[in-house]
ROVOBA-118802 format. One record per residue (C-alpha): x, y, z; residue in one letter. Coordinates in steps of 0.2 Angstrom, whole numbers, plus 5000, padded with zeros to 4 digits. Layout:
XYZA/...
REM end
This chain:
536146825625M/537546905636T/537846735644D/537946645627I/539246765620L/540246765636G/540146575637A/540846565619F/542246695623V/542646595639G/542646425631I/543846495617T/545046535632F/544746365639L/545246275623L/546846375623V/547346335641I/546546155642Y/548046055634P/549346145646F/548246125661A/547845945657A/549645895655I/550145985671A/548745915681I/549045735675K/550945745678L/550645815696D/549445695703S/548345545698P/546545575694G/545445665681P/545845835673V/544145905677M/542945875691V/541045905693G/540645975710L/538845985717D/538146155718R/536446235719V/535746345705S/533946385700K/533446285715G/534146125710K/535746025711R/536946055696V/538745985692R/539846135691V/541446095681Y/543246145687K/544946095683F/545445975697R/546546065710S/546445945724M/547045765727K/545745635722T/544545585736G/545045715748T/543545835747H/542645765762D/544145785773M/543445955777K/542045875787Y/543245755796G/545045785801E/545145965794L/543546025802A/544546095817V/545646195806R/544246285797N/544546475798E/542746515794R/541846515811K/540346615806D/539446495795G/539446335785P/540846385773F/542546315774F/544246385771K/546046345778I/547746415774K/548946295765N/547546175763D/548446005762P/547145935749R/547746055736I/549045995723T/550546095718R/549746125701V/548146155709G/548846305719R/549446385703I/547746355695L/546846435709R/548046575711K/547646635694F/545846575694R/546146455679L/545346315688D/543646405686E/543746415666F/542746255664P/541246345672Q/540946425655F/540346255649I/539046275663N/538546445657V/538346375639L/537246235646R/536146355655G/536646295673D/537546455678L/537546635672S/539046745670L/538446845684V/537346795699G/537446735717P/538846625722R/538446445719P/538646345735H/538546165740E/536846085745P/537346065763N/537946245765E/536246305758I/535346205770E/536146315784Q/535546485776Y/534546595787P/532646605783A/532846775776A/534046715762F/533146545758R/532646625741S/534446655735L/534746475729P/533146485718L/534046615707A/535246565693K/537046565701A/538446645692G/540246615689I/540546795696T/539446905706G/539247055717Y/539946965733S/541446895723Q/542047065718V/541747135735N/542847015745G/542346845740A/542846705753S/543546835765S/541746905768L/540846865783P/539446735779F/537946845782L/538846985772N/539046875757E/537246825757L/536747015759E/537747065744L/537046925733D/535246975739D/535647155735Y/536147105717Y/534547005714L/533547155720A/534447275708H/534947155694Q/535147245677S/536247235661F/537247385667L/537447315684F/538047145677D/539247235665L/540047335680R/540247165689I/541047085674I/542247235671L/542647235690K/543047045689T/544247065675V/545047215683A/545347115699I/545946965690L/547247075681I/547747155697A/547547015710D/546846855705P/546746795723T/545446925727A/543946855717V/
REM end
């Protein structure tokens, strides 16, 4: 029930920002307004929706020419400062986490939950240590315990440990704390989630 109510609130905001985001994205670079990215939730591959923040056709560059610039050396995740794939409008959308608002559609569809382990790409999940292989079987969330405790700045294993802790201690009050902390972080520093 919390997911449904949260999804409707999120989609209301999405409907407000969509026209402005769509115009900005289309004026900035060619390609679709929204994209569906392959992620794993509930043990299966799902298409997670986001406002497009990258130049079209550049996603796989992280496995090629950009691989040597990857700042994440401790696992399968990818992050580089001043990523050349990101558009000008995409930088603004990402800075304020507006690119993630379409994920409320995924929550309404039942693909994601408001709170849960971070959804990762199938090839990243293949590299999880054996102790964390059960994480992708849970319903992933648009926010979660790892996101509000460092997000992509966390070491690989630390992120998995936090998501594992969340699943072992999941409750309505724990979810509410994470949601409230997410909102507080977004107001204070959107780049921290």
